[in-house]
Structure formats: C-alpha cells, structure tokens
C-alpha positions in Angstrom: 0.0 0.0 0.0 1.4 3.4 -1.0 1.6 6.3 1.5 -1.3 8.1 -0.3 -3.6 5.1 -0.4 -2.7 4.3 3.2 -3.6 7.8 4.3 -7.0 7.5 2.6 -7.8 4.2 4.2 -6.6 5.1 7.7 -8.4 8.5 7.5 -11.8 6.6 7.5 -10.7 4.1 10.2 -13.5 2.8 12.4 -12.8 3.3 16.2 -14.9 1.3 18.6 -15.2 1.7 22.4 -16.1 -1.5 24.2 -17.2 -0.8 27.8 -18.5 -3.3 30.4 -22.2 -3.2 30.6 -22.3 -2.1 34.2 -20.5 1.1 33.4 -22.4 2.0 30.2 -24.1 5.4 30.7 -22.5 5.8 34.1 -19.3 7.8 33.3 -20.8 11.3 33.5 -18.7 13.8 35.4 -15.5 11.7 35.3 -12.2 13.1 34.3 -10.4 11.5 31.3 -6.6 11.1 31.7 -4.4 9.8 29.0 -0.9 10.1 27.4 1.0 8.6 24.5 4.7 8.0 23.8 6.0 11.4 22.8 9.1 13.1 24.2 10.6 11.1 27.0 7.7 8.7 26.8 6.3 10.7 29.7 2.6 10.2 28.9 2.9 6.4 28.6 5.0 6.0 31.7 2.9 8.4 33.8 -0.6 7.0 32.9 0.4 3.3 33.3 2.1 4.1 36.7 -1.0 5.8 38.0 -3.3 3.0 36.8 -1.1 0.4 38.7 -0.6 2.5 41.8 -4.3 3.3 42.2 -5.4 -0.2 41.4 -7.8 1.1 38.7 -10.3 -1.4 37.3 -10.2 -2.2 33.6 -13.7 -1.4 32.3 -13.1 -1.6 28.6 -10.9 -1.3 25.5 -10.7 0.5 22.2 -10.7 -1.4 18.9 -9.8 0.0 15.5 -9.5 -1.2 12.0 -5.7 -1.1 12.3 -5.2 -2.3 15.9 -1.5 -3.0 16.6 -1.2 -6.8 16.4 0.5 -7.3 19.8 -0.5 -8.0 23.3 1.4 -8.9 26.5 0.7 -10.3 30.0 0.9 -8.5 33.3 -0.2 -9.8 36.7 -1.4 -13.0 34.8 -3.8 -10.9 32.7 -3.7 -10.0 29.0 -2.6 -6.5 28.2 -4.4 -5.0 25.2 -3.1 -2.2 23.0 -5.6 0.4 24.2 -7.3 -0.2 27.6 -9.8 1.9 29.5 -9.6 1.9 33.3 -11.7 3.5 36.1 -10.7 4.7 39.5 -13.4 6.6 41.4 -14.3 9.5 39.1 -11.2 9.2 36.9 -11.1 7.4 33.5 -7.7 6.4 32.3 -6.9 5.5 28.6 -3.8 3.4 28.8 -2.2 3.3 25.3 0.2 0.4 25.6 1.1 1.0 21.9 0.7 4.2 20.0 -2.1 4.3 17.4 -0.8 3.7 13.9 0.4 7.0 12.4 -2.3 7.1 9.6 -5.0 6.5 12.3 -4.0 9.3 14.6 -6.7 11.7 13.4 -9.5 9.1 13.5 -8.4 8.0 17.0 -8.2 11.5 18.4 -11.5 12.6 16.9 -13.3 9.4 18.2 -11.8 9.9 21.7 -13.1 13.4 22.1 -16.5 12.6 20.7 -16.7 9.6 23.0 -15.8 11.8 26.0 -18.5 14.3 25.1 -21.2 11.6 24.4 -20.5 10.1 27.8 -20.6 13.6 29.5 -17.1 13.4 30.9 -16.2 16.5 32.8 -12.9 17.3 31.1 -9.6 15.7 29.9 -6.1 15.9 31.1 -3.4 14.8 28.7 0.2 14.1 29.7 3.1 14.7 27.3 6.6 16.0 27.4 8.6 19.1 26.4 12.1 19.0 25.2 14.3 19.8 28.2 16.7 21.7 25.9 14.0 24.4 25.7 13.8 24.9 29.5 14.6 28.5 30.5 13.7 28.5 34.2 15.5 25.9 36.4 12.8 25.8 39.0 9.9 25.3 36.5 9.2 21.6 36.0 6.4 21.7 33.4 4.2 23.8 31.1 0.6 23.5 30.2 -1.7 24.0 27.2 -5.5 24.6 27.5 -8.5 24.4 25.3 -10.8 27.5 25.3 -13.5 25.6 27.0 -11.1 24.5 29.8 -10.1 28.1 30.5 -13.8 29.1 30.5 -14.7 26.3 32.9 -11.7 26.5 35.2 -10.7 30.1 35.9 -7.4 29.2 37.6 -4.9 27.5 35.3 -2.8 25.0 37.4 0.3 24.9 35.2 2.0 27.9 33.4 1.0 28.2 29.7 3.5 26.9 27.2 5.6 29.5 25.5 4.6 30.9 22.1 6.6 29.5 19.2 6.7 25.9 20.6 4.8 23.1 19.0 3.1 19.9 20.2 3.0 16.9 17.8 1.4 13.5 17.6 -1.8 12.1 19.0 -1.7 14.4 22.0 -1.7 17.5 19.7 -4.6 16.0 17.8 -6.7 15.3 20.9 -6.2 18.8 22.0 -7.1 20.1 18.5 -10.4 18.2 18.4 -11.1 19.2 22.0 -10.8 22.8 20.9 -13.0 22.2 17.8 -15.6 20.3 19.7 -15.7 22.8 22.5 -14.6 20.2 25.1 -12.5 21.2 28.1 -9.0 19.7 27.9 -5.5 20.5 29.1 -2.1 19.2 28.5 0.5 18.7 31.3 4.0 18.6 29.9 7.0 18.3 32.1 10.4 19.0 30.6 12.0 15.7 29.5 15.0 14.1 27.8 14.2 13.8 24.1 16.6 10.9 23.4 15.4 8.3 25.9 12.5 7.4 28.2 12.5 9.8 31.1 10.9 8.4 34.3 12.2 11.4 36.3 10.1 13.7 34.1 7.2 11.2 34.4 7.5 11.5 38.2 7.0 15.3 37.9 3.9 14.7 35.8 2.5 12.2 38.4 3.1 14.7 41.2 1.2 17.4 39.2 -1.6 14.9 38.6 -1.8 14.1 42.3 -2.5 17.7 43.0 -5.1 18.0 40.2 -6.9 14.8 40.9 -6.4 14.6 44.7 -4.7 11.2 44.3 -1.7 9.8 46.2 0.5 8.0 43.7 4.0 7.5 44.9 6.8 8.2 42.4 9.8 6.5 44.1 9.3 3.4 41.9 9.7 5.4 38.7 13.2 6.4 39.6 14.1 3.0 40.9 12.8 1.2 37.8 14.1 3.6 35.2 16.3 1.0 33.5 13.7 -1.7 33.3 11.1 0.9 31.9 13.6 1.9 29.2 14.2 -1.7 28.2 10.5 -2.5 28.0 9.8 0.6 25.9 12.7 -0.2 23.5 11.3 -3.7 23.1 7.8 -2.5 22.3 9.2 0.1 19.8 11.3 -2.6 18.2 8.1 -4.8 17.7 6.3 -2.0 15.9 9.3 -1.2 13.7 9.6 -4.9 12.8 5.9 -5.0 11.9 6.2 -2.0 9.7 9.2 -3.4 7.9 7.3 -6.7 7.4 4.4 -4.9 5.9 6.7 -3.0 3.6 8.4 -6.2 2.4 4.9 -7.7 1.7 4.0 -4.7 -0.4 7.3 -4.9 -2.3 6.9 -8.6 -3.0 3.3 -8.1 -4.1 4.5 -5.6 -6.7 6.6 -8.3 -8.4 3.7 -10.6 -9.3 0.8 -9.1 -11.3 
C-alpha cells in the first residue's frame, strides 16, 4: 500500500469503544486522563504508573481497523493495546502501543467525541517538552489549555506553554479536536529528555496529577525502575518497527507478481 492510499484508508478508520455493561451510561462527570509516547515517553509512563498504583479497574478497551497486532501479559492478565480503566471519578486511557500513524486523526476525533457523548467533565493529557527548551530551572512543566477548559476553570494549574513551541502526535490532535468540539481539555507537559524514556520527568507529571486529581500515587518506583522501563519501551518500539518493515516487504513482494 502506498503512502497516499494508506492515508486515505486510515483516514476513514473505524474506532470502537467497548465498555463493560455495568459502566455504560455511568461515566458522567468523570475526568479523562491519557498520554502517549511522545518526548521522554512521559505520557505512557505516567498513565500506566497511575493505573497500577491506584489499582484502577479495567472497564473496557478501544478497537480499531488497524489495531496493533501485539499483546502482552501483566499480573497474569492479558494487556491489550488500548485499555480503559476507572478509579473513582477518573477514567484512564492506557495506550500500551501508540495508534498507527495514519490512524492518529481518527483515533483523536473518536476519543473526544466519546468523552462528550458520555458527558465526561474534562480531559487531562500528559506529554513532554524537550528539556533543551527549558529557560527557568525551578519550573518543571508547562501546560496547554482548550478554550472551554479556560472558561470552565478560571485558575490554570500549570503555566502556559511559550509561544513558538509546538506539540505533535496524538496528544496534539486530541487537544485540537477538543478545541474544535468545545470540550475542556488541558495538557500537562514536564520537561523531559528527548533521546530516551525519562521516568524522572514522568514522576513530575504524576506529582502534578496528584494535585489536580487529589490522588496519592508515589513516584519512588519510577526512579528505581528507570532502567527496566527503558528496556521495556525499547522492546515495544522494536516490535512496531519490525511489523512496519514486514508490511513494507509484503507490499514490495506483491508488486513483483501481477
């Protein structure tokens, strides 16, 4: 499949939210929290750490036409690519793998529309800012806010990101659709190392989230497990790269036989 035809196909990708029956129609007022890989893998590390520390219950999953063909096992349970968890009035989207690049827009749009349909209160997205851009040593993170968030919450909990900087990837698209759909959303972005997973930056994000959500997630483990976290993420990225190369090889081979 060429890049152009792939974009066309993925642009119309079907995204489906599977929620346990006992939670259907009962998510109103909850806060949606998620994060993706991004700089320092801060979003992925932070969200999964909070899910585990809080003992959040898995209440569903997200399916798509181009779901990453991988799963794993943790605590004797299958780990799916995109899982939905609930803890009190917090809904976590745990993205074990990042959505396929041509599906980013469909995924982000569907997530915001699902949040609005289920009357969620607002969304907090966790990402990372390149630490090379840091200008104030004592400042650990910056934030970005949709217009509806600023209207709903008069006090902004994290200083606004500087003009001239850019957010990329799924997090940027979720914020974009939140703005277009008039849904309150904010991004929490600690400064992080760009070249490697950064559990220290993730610990800053978790501490900010503790303040915002009135939770009590310890962060000592993030520092202690930094090496194992980095190894795990490198393995997952390697799987995705191998899958993409395999698909490219199949497409090249298919072109030889008409």
